[in-house]
C-alpha positions as CSV (number, residue, x, y, z in Angstrom):
1,M,10.1,-38.0,3.8
2,A,7.3,-38.8,1.5
3,T,6.9,-42.0,-0.6
4,G,6.3,-42.1,-4.3
5,S,2.7,-43.2,-3.7
6,E,2.1,-40.3,-1.3
7,L,3.4,-37.8,-3.9
8,L,1.2,-39.4,-6.6
9,A,-1.8,-39.1,-4.3
10,K,-1.0,-35.4,-3.8
11,H,-1.3,-34.9,-7.6
12,R,-4.3,-37.2,-8.1
13,S,-6.8,-34.2,-8.3
14,K,-5.0,-33.1,-11.5
15,A,-4.9,-36.6,-13.0
16,V,-7.0,-38.5,-15.4
17,V,-7.9,-41.7,-13.6
18,F,-8.5,-44.6,-15.9
19,R,-9.3,-47.9,-14.3
20,E,-6.5,-48.3,-11.8
21,M,-4.1,-45.9,-13.6
22,T,-3.3,-42.4,-12.4
23,L,-2.4,-40.5,-15.6
24,L,-0.8,-37.1,-15.2
25,P,-1.0,-34.4,-17.9
26,K,2.3,-32.6,-18.8
27,D,2.1,-29.8,-16.2
28,A,1.1,-32.2,-13.4
29,A,3.7,-34.7,-14.5
30,L,6.4,-32.0,-14.3
31,E,5.3,-31.0,-10.8
32,F,5.3,-34.6,-9.7
33,L,8.9,-35.0,-11.0
34,H,9.9,-31.9,-9.2
35,D,8.5,-33.3,-5.9
36,C,10.2,-36.7,-6.6
37,E,13.5,-34.9,-7.0
38,E,13.1,-33.0,-3.8
39,E,12.1,-36.1,-1.9
40,E,14.9,-38.2,-3.5
41,I,12.5,-40.7,-5.0
42,R,14.2,-42.8,-7.7
43,L,11.5,-43.5,-10.3
44,L,11.7,-46.5,-12.5
45,G,10.2,-45.0,-15.6
46,C,7.0,-43.7,-17.2
47,D,4.6,-44.6,-20.0
48,G,2.8,-42.0,-22.2
49,F,-0.8,-42.6,-23.3
50,S,-3.4,-40.8,-25.4
51,L,-6.3,-39.5,-23.4
52,P,-8.8,-42.3,-22.8
53,Q,-11.8,-42.5,-25.1
54,G,-14.6,-44.5,-23.5
55,D,-13.2,-47.8,-22.4
56,T,-10.1,-47.5,-24.5
57,I,-6.6,-46.1,-24.0
58,R,-3.8,-46.1,-26.5
59,G,-0.1,-46.2,-25.8
60,S,3.0,-46.7,-28.0
61,L,6.3,-48.3,-27.3
62,D,7.9,-45.0,-28.5
63,D,6.2,-43.3,-25.5
64,V,7.7,-45.6,-22.9
65,L,10.8,-44.7,-20.9
66,H,12.4,-47.1,-18.5
67,V,15.2,-45.7,-16.3
68,S,15.8,-48.7,-14.2
69,G,18.3,-50.4,-16.5
70,K,22.0,-50.7,-16.1
71,E,22.7,-47.7,-18.2
72,F,21.0,-45.5,-15.6
73,W,22.4,-47.0,-12.4
74,D,25.0,-44.3,-12.1
75,Y,22.5,-41.5,-12.5
76,S,21.5,-39.4,-9.5
77,V,17.9,-38.9,-8.7
78,S,18.2,-35.4,-10.1
79,E,19.7,-36.7,-13.4
80,L,16.9,-39.3,-13.7
81,C,14.3,-36.6,-13.2
82,D,15.9,-34.5,-15.9
83,V,15.7,-37.4,-18.3
84,L,12.1,-38.0,-17.4
85,R,11.2,-34.3,-17.7
86,D,12.7,-34.2,-21.2
87,H,10.6,-37.3,-22.2
88,V,7.5,-35.6,-20.9
89,R,8.1,-32.3,-22.5
90,L,8.7,-34.0,-25.9
91,R,5.3,-35.7,-25.6
92,A,3.3,-32.8,-24.1
93,W,0.0,-34.0,-25.7
94,L,0.0,-37.3,-23.8
95,V,-0.8,-38.2,-20.2
96,F,1.8,-40.1,-18.1
97,E,1.8,-43.0,-15.7
98,F,4.9,-43.2,-13.6
99,T,6.5,-46.5,-12.4
100,L,7.2,-46.1,-8.7
101,P,9.8,-48.1,-6.7
């Protein structure tokens, strides 16, 4: 069974790396979520960002999704991945950083 960090490393070649952040574009983010679902990795959330420009990156609170709160405790890993997939698809122009357990 793989860890979240191992799965993220698997997708790193498709990522935008900004400082210490591994930012996945939509298609890579959806593949990562598929892998997390198969490996039963319960993610804590994700943040969406505009593509970095020089030394700057922009994010918005509207593009942050935390799924670690009490309202998500009863969700299965599959259900959490569905919620995260919907979030990613609605923000397809962004790149995403996932919060691993």
